[in-house]
DRENGU-540420 format. One record per residue: residue number from 1; y, x, z of N, C-alpha, C in turn. Coordinates in Angstrom, 3 decimals, decimal comma, padded with zeros to 6 digits. Layout:
N
NUM;Y;X;Z;Y;X;Z;Y;X;Z
...
This chain:
304
1;043,356;-030,377;-022,969;042,838;-030,584;-021,272;041,649;-031,440;-021,399
2;040,749;-030,823;-020,241;039,378;-031,652;-020,328;039,080;-031,875;-018,493
3;038,051;-032,116;-018,809;037,443;-032,134;-016,997;038,477;-033,340;-016,201
4;038,639;-032,906;-014,792;039,331;-033,591;-013,983;040,699;-033,717;-014,497
5;041,231;-032,503;-015,007;042,906;-032,726;-015,500;042,978;-034,032;-016,434
6;041,983;-033,663;-017,002;041,943;-034,723;-018,749;041,746;-035,965;-018,110
7;040,577;-036,287;-017,410;040,632;-037,635;-016,993;041,668;-038,218;-015,650
8;042,409;-037,508;-015,436;043,011;-037,851;-014,501;044,673;-038,325;-014,724
9;044,974;-037,273;-015,814;046,202;-037,470;-016,757;046,319;-038,056;-017,929
10;044,823;-038,270;-018,694;045,427;-038,774;-020,028;044,974;-040,231;-020,152
11;043,930;-040,519;-018,855;043,367;-042,333;-018,892;043,775;-042,854;-017,958
12;045,200;-043,569;-018,468;045,796;-044,483;-017,562;045,407;-046,108;-018,397
13;045,424;-046,712;-017,519;045,236;-048,348;-017,525;046,435;-048,881;-018,638
14;046,296;-049,610;-019,585;047,090;-049,937;-020,131;047,818;-051,268;-019,743
15;048,466;-050,845;-018,664;049,653;-051,969;-017,790;050,557;-052,477;-018,938
16;051,138;-053,560;-018,543;052,474;-054,039;-019,167;053,271;-052,951;-019,199
17;053,864;-051,988;-018,015;054,641;-051,018;-018,420;054,638;-050,236;-019,510
18;052,968;-049,661;-019,347;053,010;-048,563;-020,459;052,690;-049,055;-021,722
19;052,787;-050,506;-022,026;052,945;-051,032;-023,554;054,231;-050,400;-023,915
20;055,264;-050,169;-023,311;056,138;-050,224;-024,247;056,244;-048,904;-024,522
21;055,562;-047,693;-024,846;055,463;-046,719;-025,624;054,774;-047,177;-027,259
22;053,846;-048,261;-027,006;053,452;-048,791;-028,426;054,818;-049,268;-029,173
23;055,670;-049,878;-028,829;056,805;-050,622;-029,106;058,180;-049,645;-029,760
24;057,705;-048,070;-028,831;058,484;-047,168;-028,996;057,968;-046,522;-030,697
25;056,699;-046,264;-030,652;056,295;-046,387;-032,293;056,981;-046,997;-033,015
26;056,589;-048,309;-032,936;056,907;-049,161;-034,074;058,302;-049,171;-034,338
27;059,300;-048,972;-032,971;060,420;-048,835;-033,392;060,906;-047,580;-034,307
28;060,351;-046,626;-034,239;060,690;-045,403;-035,213;060,246;-046,040;-036,421
29;059,241;-046,716;-036,680;058,659;-047,252;-038,456;060,011;-048,149;-038,436
30;060,290;-048,885;-037,661;061,430;-050,319;-037,928;062,758;-049,068;-038,222
31;062,971;-048,390;-037,320;064,573;-047,813;-037,720;064,425;-047,070;-039,345
32;063,289;-046,363;-039,520;063,207;-045,879;-040,849;063,358;-046,519;-042,054
33;062,405;-047,540;-041,554;062,550;-049,004;-042,749;063,860;-049,855;-042,657
34;064,649;-050,006;-041,698;065,942;-050,805;-041,868;066,892;-049,618;-042,407
35;067,053;-048,469;-042,065;067,874;-047,897;-042,725;067,722;-047,945;-044,387
36;066,530;-047,565;-044,525;066,303;-047,670;-046,269;066,771;-049,218;-046,732
37;066,418;-050,544;-046,240;067,037;-051,372;-046,563;068,386;-051,592;-046,646
38;068,774;-051,151;-045,587;070,405;-051,486;-045,401;071,089;-050,755;-046,637
39;070,765;-049,462;-046,529;071,375;-048,882;-047,774;071,039;-049,546;-049,286
40;070,068;-049,983;-049,533;069,519;-050,592;-050,565;070,244;-052,106;-050,848
41;070,501;-052,492;-049,673;071,093;-053,932;-049,840;072,823;-053,872;-049,794
42;073,243;-052,449;-049,399;074,336;-052,873;-049,608;075,116;-052,088;-051,220
43;074,104;-051,581;-051,641;074,183;-050,792;-052,787;073,956;-052,142;-053,979
44;073,621;-053,501;-053,583;073,358;-054,542;-054,289;074,263;-055,615;-053,970
45;074,772;-055,438;-052,849;075,792;-056,218;-052,471;077,003;-056,769;-053,098
46;077,186;-056,134;-053,966;079,001;-056,446;-055,126;078,112;-057,485;-055,967
47;076,700;-057,488;-056,390;076,270;-058,086;-057,369;076,038;-059,320;-057,045
48;075,979;-059,976;-055,688;075,050;-061,082;-054,912;075,735;-062,142;-055,884
49;076,941;-062,600;-055,923;077,231;-063,774;-056,709;077,185;-064,024;-058,097
50;077,452;-062,691;-058,666;077,261;-062,629;-060,387;076,085;-062,591;-060,926
51;075,186;-061,891;-060,137;073,630;-062,166;-060,807;072,504;-062,373;-059,342
52;072,519;-063,573;-059,320;071,458;-063,877;-057,897;070,209;-063,346;-058,223
53;069,866;-063,520;-059,634;068,235;-063,344;-059,877;067,958;-061,836;-059,926
54;069,048;-060,943;-060,296;068,898;-059,409;-060,222;068,962;-059,042;-058,596
55;069,599;-059,999;-057,918;070,061;-059,550;-056,367;068,162;-059,762;-055,551
56;067,858;-060,886;-056,335;066,339;-061,507;-055,732;065,543;-060,340;-056,137
57;065,772;-060,295;-057,125;064,791;-058,942;-057,765;064,966;-057,766;-057,034
58;066,249;-057,369;-056,885;066,524;-056,365;-055,942;065,702;-056,312;-054,338
59;066,007;-057,512;-053,777;065,676;-057,246;-052,428;064,321;-057,336;-052,338
60;063,425;-057,893;-053,322;061,875;-057,907;-053,168;061,303;-056,526;-053,392
61;062,490;-055,525;-054,154;062,008;-054,108;-054,460;062,308;-053,709;-053,023
62;063,247;-054,000;-052,474;063,608;-053,269;-051,231;062,617;-053,493;-050,395
63;062,122;-054,653;-050,201;061,103;-055,038;-049,153;059,950;-054,196;-049,175
64;059,443;-053,869;-050,504;058,621;-053,438;-050,597;058,688;-051,768;-050,608
65;059,889;-051,391;-050,835;059,946;-049,781;-050,299;060,014;-049,385;-048,864
66;060,546;-050,529;-048,189;060,514;-050,590;-046,625;059,163;-050,241;-046,330
67;058,121;-051,203;-046,961;056,759;-051,430;-046,147;056,312;-049,687;-046,755
68;056,756;-048,992;-047,401;056,102;-048,045;-048,209;056,724;-046,847;-047,191
69;057,782;-047,044;-046,489;058,523;-046,064;-045,236;057,552;-045,722;-044,461
70;056,762;-046,956;-044,265;055,886;-046,832;-042,897;054,473;-045,897;-043,659
71;054,174;-044,492;-042,887;053,292;-043,946;-043,445;051,874;-044,234;-042,927
72;050,763;-044,321;-043,573;049,609;-044,702;-043,021;048,988;-044,165;-041,358
73;049,515;-042,959;-041,098;049,469;-042,459;-040,144;050,017;-043,198;-038,935
74;051,330;-043,517;-039,100;052,124;-044,371;-038,036;051,686;-045,466;-037,922
75;050,915;-046,309;-038,905;050,033;-047,736;-038,735;049,012;-047,544;-038,175
76;048,209;-046,435;-038,213;047,112;-046,090;-037,563;047,329;-045,925;-036,151
77;048,474;-045,229;-035,842;048,969;-044,821;-034,331;049,444;-046,495;-034,007
78;050,177;-046,950;-034,542;050,379;-048,588;-033,867;048,955;-049,275;-033,341
79;047,997;-049,703;-034,539;047,030;-049,956;-034,256;046,284;-049,951;-033,237
80;046,302;-048,323;-033,025;045,227;-047,649;-032,207;045,779;-047,861;-030,533
81;047,324;-047,717;-030,416;047,446;-047,780;-028,975;047,852;-049,408;-028,798
82;047,950;-049,968;-029,843;048,041;-051,857;-029,616;046,977;-052,319;-029,246
83;045,637;-051,550;-029,551;044,109;-052,037;-029,335;043,527;-051,360;-028,091
84;044,110;-050,370;-027,891;043,298;-049,493;-026,563;043,830;-049,548;-025,289
85;043,130;-049,312;-024,039;043,154;-049,417;-022,944;043,548;-047,768;-022,441
86;043,527;-046,797;-023,460;044,317;-045,311;-023,227;045,636;-045,091;-023,387
87;046,367;-044,512;-022,749;047,747;-044,405;-023,495;048,268;-042,993;-022,825
88;049,301;-042,301;-024,111;049,471;-041,109;-023,623;049,760;-040,610;-022,191
89;049,512;-039,433;-021,934;049,565;-038,648;-020,456;051,197;-038,641;-019,974
90;052,156;-038,651;-020,734;053,189;-038,684;-020,392;053,842;-040,124;-020,453
91;054,811;-040,226;-019,361;055,237;-041,315;-018,921;056,245;-041,602;-020,023
92;056,856;-042,750;-020,253;058,033;-043,374;-021,090;059,328;-042,687;-021,245
93;059,678;-042,388;-020,242;060,541;-041,483;-019,797;060,577;-040,440;-020,452
94;059,497;-039,406;-020,357;059,392;-038,083;-020,792;059,074;-038,582;-022,477
95;058,384;-039,345;-022,764;058,108;-039,169;-024,166;059,994;-039,611;-025,359
96;060,435;-040,199;-024,160;061,620;-040,698;-024,908;062,605;-039,248;-024,626
97;062,721;-038,242;-024,174;063,119;-037,143;-024,769;063,017;-036,575;-025,689
98;061,431;-036,427;-026,327;061,255;-035,817;-027,625;061,515;-036,747;-028,545
99;061,443;-038,026;-028,447;062,065;-039,046;-029,122;063,273;-038,877;-029,528
100;064,195;-038,789;-028,758;065,619;-039,002;-028,787;065,635;-037,607;-029,753
101;065,446;-036,451;-029,756;065,285;-035,220;-030,326;064,857;-035,333;-031,890
102;063,755;-036,195;-031,991;063,428;-036,726;-033,745;064,923;-037,278;-034,125
103;064,866;-038,586;-033,210;066,126;-039,199;-033,637;067,217;-038,167;-034,378
104;068,007;-037,544;-033,595;068,741;-036,575;-034,036;068,517;-035,457;-035,260
105;067,393;-035,548;-035,236;066,805;-034,637;-036,691;066,332;-035,297;-037,492
106;066,614;-036,572;-037,831;065,799;-036,938;-038,563;066,713;-037,253;-040,170
107;067,566;-036,153;-040,367;067,957;-035,964;-042,179;067,223;-034,969;-042,669
108;065,823;-034,114;-041,870;065,086;-033,465;-042,599;063,921;-033,312;-042,129
109;062,990;-032,902;-042,686;061,693;-032,650;-042,606;061,492;-031,641;-041,416
110;060,445;-031,682;-040,275;060,462;-030,924;-039,155;059,456;-030,052;-038,934
111;059,214;-029,203;-038,377;057,562;-028,436;-038,207;057,792;-028,631;-036,341
112;056,565;-029,051;-036,284;056,579;-029,513;-034,613;054,821;-028,767;-034,493
113;055,353;-028,096;-033,524;054,027;-027,373;-033,278;053,427;-027,965;-031,697
114;052,372;-028,283;-031,549;052,187;-028,908;-030,124;050,912;-027,921;-029,580
115;050,992;-027,520;-028,065;049,590;-026,958;-027,630;048,950;-028,117;-027,047
116;048,117;-028,347;-027,593;046,871;-029,373;-027,115;046,875;-030,714;-027,997
117;045,366;-031,255;-027,798;045,098;-032,104;-028,336;044,743;-033,330;-027,320
118;045,120;-034,468;-027,717;044,741;-035,736;-026,803;044,770;-037,355;-026,940
119;044,790;-038,111;-026,110;044,912;-039,590;-026,839;046,838;-039,281;-027,286
120;047,328;-038,759;-026,783;048,690;-038,873;-027,089;049,359;-038,194;-028,351
121;047,997;-037,513;-029,363;048,266;-036,953;-030,434;048,707;-037,872;-031,872
122;047,881;-038,926;-031,863;048,348;-039,793;-032,807;049,924;-039,882;-032,398
123;050,583;-040,257;-031,527;051,579;-040,454;-031,662;052,618;-039,497;-031,848
124;052,446;-038,226;-031,531;053,187;-037,147;-031,663;053,447;-036,855;-033,063
125;052,173;-036,965;-033,449;052,118;-036,878;-035,083;052,914;-037,912;-036,195
126;052,771;-039,462;-035,370;053,764;-040,112;-035,966;055,046;-040,250;-035,782
127;055,663;-039,712;-034,736;056,757;-039,211;-034,799;057,533;-038,624;-035,954
128;056,469;-037,617;-036,732;057,233;-036,521;-037,567;056,367;-037,161;-038,624
129;056,836;-038,131;-039,358;055,998;-038,525;-040,612;056,371;-037,556;-041,781
130;057,481;-037,317;-041,714;057,432;-036,485;-043,307;057,820;-035,002;-043,051
131;057,529;-034,421;-041,999;057,430;-033,065;-041,399;056,031;-032,751;-041,361
132;055,634;-031,592;-040,686;054,197;-030,673;-040,244;054,278;-030,954;-038,850
133;053,246;-031,374;-038,373;052,689;-031,187;-037,064;051,574;-030,730;-036,829
134;051,412;-029,691;-036,015;050,213;-028,818;-035,998;049,968;-028,936;-034,615
135;048,414;-029,107;-034,131;047,955;-029,163;-032,876;047,104;-027,794;-032,579
136;047,119;-027,213;-031,728;046,409;-026,143;-031,142;045,459;-026,600;-030,284
137;044,101;-026,775;-030,020;043,284;-026,713;-029,185;042,173;-025,788;-028,502
138;042,030;-025,550;-027,418;041,199;-024,658;-027,038;040,178;-024,875;-027,048
139;039,470;-026,042;-026,557;037,796;-026,523;-026,290;037,655;-027,349;-027,695
140;036,327;-026,414;-028,112;036,114;-026,969;-029,349;035,332;-028,374;-029,585
141;034,361;-028,983;-028,293;033,950;-029,820;-028,095;035,118;-031,368;-028,332
142;036,360;-030,886;-027,401;037,439;-031,869;-027,357;038,078;-031,737;-028,744
143;038,139;-031,064;-029,102;038,456;-030,876;-030,503;038,079;-032,013;-031,721
144;036,728;-031,662;-031,438;035,882;-032,673;-032,453;035,941;-033,692;-031,928
145;036,151;-034,286;-030,789;035,861;-035,532;-030,277;037,563;-036,202;-030,736
146;038,158;-035,831;-030,629;039,606;-036,114;-030,954;039,545;-036,652;-032,841
147;039,486;-035,302;-033,313;039,562;-035,495;-034,619;038,059;-036,517;-034,942
148;037,182;-036,740;-034,566;036,506;-037,788;-034,852;037,087;-039,358;-034,729
149;038,092;-039,356;-034,143;038,708;-040,494;-034,100;040,040;-040,585;-034,635
150;040,627;-039,585;-034,964;041,642;-039,230;-035,616;041,730;-038,463;-036,578
151;040,833;-038,433;-037,986;041,194;-037,546;-038,849;042,115;-037,079;-039,325
152;042,953;-037,695;-039,304;044,243;-037,450;-040,303;045,212;-036,203;-039,529
153;044,830;-036,166;-038,341;045,429;-035,375;-037,348;045,392;-033,380;-037,987
154;046,321;-032,693;-038,305;045,951;-031,443;-038,689;046,157;-030,597;-037,560
155;044,868;-030,153;-037,214;044,723;-029,197;-035,658;043,686;-028,171;-036,319
156;043,778;-026,971;-035,014;043,266;-025,882;-035,085;042,591;-025,419;-033,988
157;041,510;-024,817;-033,691;040,867;-024,277;-032,206;041,349;-023,398;-032,034
158;041,889;-022,745;-030,897;042,123;-021,520;-030,648;041,854;-020,776;-029,499
159;041,847;-019,318;-029,310;041,211;-019,049;-027,942;042,229;-018,250;-027,175
160;042,174;-018,379;-025,927;043,074;-017,670;-024,930;042,552;-016,626;-023,810
161;043,493;-015,413;-023,954;042,497;-013,992;-023,514;043,028;-014,135;-021,777
162;043,373;-015,237;-021,183;044,322;-015,246;-020,035;043,642;-015,958;-019,327
163;043,560;-016,050;-017,989;042,922;-017,105;-016,755;044,598;-017,181;-015,779
164;044,116;-018,182;-015,332;045,206;-019,068;-014,574;045,550;-018,036;-013,459
165;044,378;-017,521;-012,693;044,115;-016,511;-011,695;045,282;-015,166;-011,694
166;045,594;-015,266;-013,128;046,406;-013,821;-013,254;047,600;-013,867;-013,801
167;047,782;-014,585;-013,340;049,608;-015,393;-013,919;050,433;-014,582;-013,164
168;050,267;-014,117;-011,759;051,203;-013,240;-010,932;051,181;-011,641;-011,662
169;049,894;-011,432;-011,856;049,466;-009,818;-012,119;050,057;-009,564;-013,878
170;049,857;-010,666;-014,506;050,541;-010,774;-015,990;051,760;-010,708;-016,008
171;052,671;-011,060;-015,155;053,952;-010,828;-015,142;054,389;-009,457;-014,613
172;053,640;-008,801;-014,137;054,069;-007,380;-013,821;053,404;-006,469;-014,810
173;052,631;-006,966;-015,775;052,198;-006,270;-017,265;053,295;-006,390;-018,229
174;053,919;-007,841;-018,312;054,772;-008,056;-018,862;056,173;-006,878;-018,684
175;056,123;-006,809;-017,561;057,763;-005,941;-017,110;057,507;-004,340;-017,406
176;056,014;-003,994;-017,543;055,340;-002,785;-017,643;055,335;-002,067;-018,907
177;054,964;-003,219;-020,064;054,293;-003,307;-021,311;055,465;-002,999;-022,403
178;056,047;-002,397;-022,866;057,233;-002,251;-023,711;057,019;-003,357;-024,855
179;055,787;-003,496;-025,063;055,144;-004,915;-026,297;055,529;-005,858;-025,959
180;055,540;-006,078;-024,614;055,789;-007,508;-024,403;057,530;-007,656;-024,105
181;058,353;-006,767;-024,320;059,763;-006,389;-024,100;060,429;-007,362;-025,137
182;061,284;-008,219;-024,588;062,100;-009,366;-025,621;062,585;-008,470;-026,986
183;062,999;-007,160;-027,029;063,219;-006,601;-028,139;062,454;-006,088;-028,896
184;061,306;-006,130;-028,498;059,846;-005,560;-029,207;058,935;-006,802;-029,540
185;059,113;-007,533;-028,847;057,647;-008,598;-028,853;057,578;-009,424;-029,924
186;056,357;-009,398;-030,456;055,825;-009,962;-031,645;054,511;-010,823;-031,213
187;053,930;-011,260;-032,066;052,528;-012,177;-031,909;051,768;-011,605;-032,454
188;051,839;-011,938;-033,659;050,683;-011,696;-035,083;050,121;-009,936;-034,634
189;048,968;-010,040;-034,285;048,434;-008,673;-034,052;048,854;-007,813;-032,858
190;049,479;-008,646;-032,294;050,297;-007,782;-030,982;049,181;-007,893;-029,909
191;048,035;-006,798;-029,692;046,955;-007,325;-028,900;047,556;-006,330;-027,651
192;048,425;-005,335;-027,535;048,891;-004,625;-026,292;049,551;-005,524;-025,361
193;050,182;-006,544;-025,771;051,025;-007,541;-024,796;050,112;-008,780;-024,515
194;049,409;-008,560;-023,230;048,234;-009,526;-023,196;048,797;-011,262;-023,175
195;050,320;-011,319;-023,085;050,840;-012,691;-022,841;050,987;-013,326;-024,636
196;051,269;-012,229;-025,533;051,183;-012,566;-026,913;049,973;-013,241;-027,549
197;050,131;-014,374;-028,017;049,008;-014,922;-028,831;049,211;-014,470;-030,150
198;048,289;-013,441;-030,336;048,173;-012,223;-031,387;046,797;-012,703;-032,330
199;046,318;-013,814;-032,207;045,283;-014,266;-033,091;045,328;-015,621;-033,445
200;046,286;-016,363;-033,803;046,603;-017,684;-034,099;046,083;-017,811;-035,864
201;045,976;-018,800;-036,224;045,858;-019,155;-037,331;047,049;-018,594;-038,464
202;046,879;-018,425;-039,173;048,174;-017,829;-040,251;049,149;-018,575;-040,382
203;048,914;-020,033;-040,601;050,172;-020,894;-040,326;050,725;-021,132;-039,323
204;050,476;-020,779;-038,256;051,153;-020,906;-036,853;052,443;-019,590;-037,256
205;051,782;-018,655;-037,879;053,205;-017,550;-037,928;054,062;-017,800;-039,428
206;053,625;-018,425;-040,300;054,111;-018,423;-041,057;055,393;-019,408;-041,181
207;055,141;-020,803;-040,177;055,921;-021,309;-040,329;057,150;-021,324;-039,221
208;058,466;-021,561;-039,270;058,992;-021,604;-038,121;059,281;-023,007;-037,486
209;059,056;-023,037;-036,428;058,839;-024,384;-035,453;060,265;-024,730;-034,772
210;060,388;-025,929;-035,377;061,916;-026,794;-034,781;061,474;-027,218;-033,470
211;060,066;-027,594;-033,330;059,941;-028,236;-031,790;058,632;-027,924;-031,390
212;058,821;-027,472;-030,196;057,373;-026,892;-029,574;057,092;-027,823;-028,547
213;055,839;-028,087;-028,382;055,433;-028,837;-026,943;054,066;-028,508;-026,530
214;054,349;-027,616;-025,491;053,334;-027,344;-024,333;052,770;-028,245;-023,327
215;051,731;-028,776;-023,469;050,876;-029,722;-022,828;049,432;-029,347;-022,585
216;049,284;-028,096;-022,837;048,015;-027,337;-022,832;048,243;-025,868;-022,902
217;047,127;-025,040;-022,463;045,714;-025,139;-022,316;045,521;-025,347;-021,123
218;044,715;-025,984;-020,194;044,083;-025,980;-019,016;044,658;-025,246;-018,183
219;045,342;-026,146;-017,086;045,589;-024,921;-016,239;045,892;-025,737;-014,389
220;044,453;-025,919;-014,278;044,405;-026,576;-013,023;043,078;-026,086;-012,278
221;042,698;-024,716;-012,328;041,654;-024,431;-011,995;041,709;-022,784;-012,515
222;040,988;-022,093;-011,184;041,534;-020,554;-011,271;041,095;-019,913;-012,493
223;039,505;-020,276;-013,248;039,347;-019,516;-014,322;039,832;-020,390;-015,919
224;040,869;-021,240;-015,736;041,292;-022,054;-016,908;042,300;-020,945;-017,541
225;042,521;-020,939;-018,911;043,343;-020,007;-019,555;044,896;-020,179;-018,707
226;045,435;-021,257;-018,312;047,023;-021,523;-018,170;047,580;-021,652;-019,134
227;049,136;-021,778;-019,077;049,839;-022,167;-020,174;051,011;-020,667;-020,135
228;050,173;-019,587;-019,200;051,532;-018,557;-019,292;051,744;-018,156;-020,970
229;050,525;-017,937;-021,592;050,620;-017,348;-023,318;051,589;-018,191;-023,956
230;051,318;-019,541;-023,872;051,646;-020,623;-024,416;053,315;-020,617;-024,033
231;053,654;-020,407;-022,967;054,891;-020,046;-022,754;055,675;-019,005;-023,208
232;055,181;-017,781;-022,933;055,723;-016,644;-023,508;056,052;-017,102;-025,131
233;054,805;-017,188;-025,619;054,838;-017,177;-027,299;055,700;-017,958;-027,683
234;055,834;-019,163;-027,277;056,920;-020,301;-027,767;058,335;-019,630;-027,662
235;058,688;-018,792;-026,634;059,783;-017,863;-026,343;059,826;-016,897;-027,476
236;059,042;-015,986;-027,852;059,436;-015,137;-028,619;059,554;-015,902;-030,007
237;058,822;-017,167;-030,437;059,018;-017,824;-031,828;060,479;-018,399;-031,371
238;060,871;-018,654;-030,646;062,274;-019,397;-030,873;063,489;-018,368;-030,823
239;063,150;-017,245;-030,217;064,324;-016,031;-030,194;064,184;-015,385;-031,647
240;063,165;-015,644;-032,372;062,799;-014,893;-033,590;063,193;-015,718;-034,500
241;063,657;-016,855;-034,463;064,205;-017,896;-035,642;065,026;-017,161;-036,303
242;064,577;-017,676;-037,573;065,413;-017,290;-039,401;066,306;-017,944;-039,305
243;065,953;-019,302;-039,579;067,117;-020,269;-039,991;068,238;-020,559;-039,029
244;069,013;-021,732;-039,270;070,075;-022,331;-038,081;069,455;-022,934;-037,173
245;070,624;-023,365;-036,191;069,909;-024,391;-035,429;069,093;-023,808;-034,222
246;068,642;-024,542;-033,366;067,643;-024,066;-032,204;066,480;-024,496;-032,158
247;065,363;-024,028;-031,656;063,912;-024,517;-031,177;064,342;-025,186;-030,063
248;063,488;-026,483;-030,160;063,516;-027,350;-028,871;061,889;-026,981;-028,527
249;061,935;-026,845;-027,153;060,560;-026,487;-026,132;060,679;-027,579;-025,342
250;059,398;-028,386;-025,121;059,494;-029,346;-024,163;058,205;-028,459;-023,665
251;058,312;-028,493;-022,029;057,276;-028,069;-021,275;056,899;-029,062;-020,227
252;055,540;-029,766;-020,100;054,958;-030,542;-019,324;054,244;-029,853;-018,242
253;054,198;-030,940;-017,203;053,580;-030,310;-015,998;054,484;-029,059;-015,027
254;055,879;-029,359;-015,221;056,594;-028,530;-014,357;056,308;-028,522;-012,818
255;055,756;-029,400;-012,777;055,733;-029,675;-010,909;054,945;-028,658;-010,592
256;054,039;-028,108;-011,644;053,024;-026,750;-011,002;053,640;-025,550;-011,020
257;053,080;-024,598;-009,955;053,956;-023,245;-009,645;054,145;-022,673;-010,993
258;053,187;-022,584;-011,644;052,995;-021,551;-012,568;053,806;-021,586;-013,938
259;053,704;-023,377;-014,146;054,549;-023,563;-015,355;056,049;-023,718;-015,361
260;056,407;-023,901;-013,898;057,819;-023,643;-013,506;057,865;-022,411;-013,431
261;057,323;-021,165;-012,794;057,608;-019,643;-012,586;057,756;-019,070;-014,299
262;056,731;-019,469;-015,092;056,988;-018,643;-016,479;057,968;-019,261;-017,325
263;058,562;-020,712;-017,010;059,686;-021,432;-017,587;060,933;-020,582;-017,334
264;060,819;-020,243;-015,986;062,399;-019,708;-015,401;062,112;-018,638;-016,348
265;061,064;-017,753;-016,393;061,411;-016,278;-016,794;061,093;-016,030;-018,143
266;060,812;-017,201;-018,777;060,819;-016,925;-020,415;061,574;-017,908;-021,345
267;061,701;-018,953;-020,717;062,651;-020,140;-021,360;063,973;-020,138;-020,992
268;064,176;-019,575;-019,712;065,515;-019,695;-018,978;066,278;-021,156;-018,621
269;066,949;-020,712;-017,539;067,256;-021,949;-016,958;068,711;-022,334;-017,466
270;069,224;-021,553;-018,330;070,436;-021,776;-019,035;070,464;-022,567;-020,373
271;068,915;-022,214;-020,739;068,522;-023,111;-021,945;067,797;-024,686;-021,601
272;067,883;-024,833;-020,465;067,316;-026,350;-019,938;068,384;-027,094;-019,895
273;068,249;-028,373;-020,603;069,353;-029,063;-021,111;069,054;-030,561;-020,819
274;067,575;-030,849;-020,172;067,238;-031,847;-019,643;065,797;-031,898;-019,197
275;065,545;-032,395;-017,520;064,239;-032,532;-017,241;063,936;-034,001;-016,660
276;063,018;-034,672;-017,023;062,858;-036,081;-016,301;061,424;-036,171;-016,255
277;060,909;-036,512;-014,806;059,719;-036,447;-014,342;059,005;-034,881;-014,254
278;058,123;-034,621;-015,171;057,312;-033,555;-015,047;057,378;-032,866;-016,014
279;058,590;-032,885;-016,796;058,809;-032,575;-018,543;060,601;-031,919;-018,095
280;060,388;-030,589;-018,978;061,491;-030,072;-019,213;061,595;-029,827;-020,577
281;063,417;-029,775;-020,965;063,354;-029,704;-022,394;064,504;-028,648;-022,443
282;064,072;-027,557;-023,391;064,858;-026,238;-023,535;065,293;-026,434;-024,901
283;066,758;-026,082;-025,099;067,196;-025,714;-026,833;067,413;-024,255;-026,771
284;066,745;-023,440;-027,099;066,298;-022,195;-027,458;067,298;-021,654;-028,796
285;068,269;-020,602;-028,512;068,998;-020,229;-029,793;068,093;-019,013;-030,367
286;068,495;-018,743;-031,307;067,519;-017,676;-031,803;068,445;-016,348;-031,570
287;068,004;-015,299;-031,080;068,625;-013,952;-031,017;069,760;-013,676;-032,421
288;069,424;-013,764;-032,891;070,263;-013,458;-034,385;071,461;-014,528;-034,572
289;071,458;-015,491;-033,894;072,466;-016,414;-033,781;073,379;-016,373;-032,555
290;073,334;-015,301;-031,426;073,681;-015,272;-030,337;074,342;-013,689;-030,432
291;075,349;-013,815;-029,406;076,269;-012,416;-029,467;076,425;-012,251;-027,785
292;075,467;-011,327;-027,664;075,356;-010,808;-025,900;075,111;-009,543;-025,819
293;076,023;-009,009;-024,947;076,104;-007,658;-024,589;074,511;-006,815;-024,432
294;074,289;-005,662;-025,034;073,269;-004,645;-024,871;073,063;-004,372;-023,911
295;071,574;-005,155;-023,135;071,344;-005,051;-021,629;070,744;-003,402;-021,344
296;071,104;-003,049;-019,823;071,058;-002,059;-019,705;069,024;-001,553;-019,444
297;068,618;-000,279;-019,332;067,449;-000,235;-019,243;066,464;-000,998;-018,261
298;067,549;-001,223;-017,140;066,779;-002,026;-016,402;066,392;-003,785;-016,581
299;067,163;-004,334;-017,438;066,918;-005,065;-017,771;066,342;-005,423;-019,303
300;066,198;-004,674;-019,943;065,697;-004,817;-021,247;064,360;-005,284;-021,260
301;063,719;-005,286;-020,374;062,441;-006,359;-020,656;062,594;-007,620;-019,962
302;063,309;-007,956;-019,411;063,838;-009,791;-019,241;064,478;-010,423;-020,456
303;064,065;-011,815;-020,132;064,200;-012,767;-021,381;065,392;-013,577;-020,678
304;065,702;-013,723;-019,536;066,871;-014,527;-018,873;067,727;-013,516;-018,152
């Protein structure tokens, strides 16, 4: 996001109520550290009275290990937000939806794909310290601005071949173009379907993404890329998942017509599990893990 949209939605004053998300980040690090400490102390509790010196040594070791569970990126994020007058664009209640998903999946490393770089990027990366978080940004100048302040972020610049003013026409295109239909849609190299992000960095196609956050590209003026292709491509990724489980897709700015229209067309109301403020959370199952009737010819182009 940039210009008016970026200015209005990403630059909030750090009011007391907005400081809550800093404690959210801190809490994540504390949770991980506390779980490790609790496990270590439980393992040493039966020797407390028999071998106090050993126990003291082990407790000191546990304290050192606890500190190690907080990654440098998390510490950078906490320091950044605690001393900054700029906070993420999403509200605390919206952020909490994604935070809760991370907590529920904390037993394994996660792949998190985020459309857009911004002042919230350090936060998103710090919520996934043991996994892979990749950011896709449309604006090269904004890309370098964010990375200059947060060089630890893993990000790529990408190009879009859509414009917001084409949103309705692109829906008609997808219904007529078989390369866009759910049974045939792919992303890499699919230049026939104008909604497919066909030329992304190879890393995007090589990984299966457990979580996808769509908070970009820009979608507030006619010539902006809009989020049509990002929404369509997230649906294709999720439906083509080979591994177990669902893909969690978070879409921001659903108060806007195009975001809502494309969400209902490709992400599907039946997959919507929660909505708060301007954020919708979808859990999309892989086609291979679902049993549905074969659609007739008239419905073959529909995702929902």
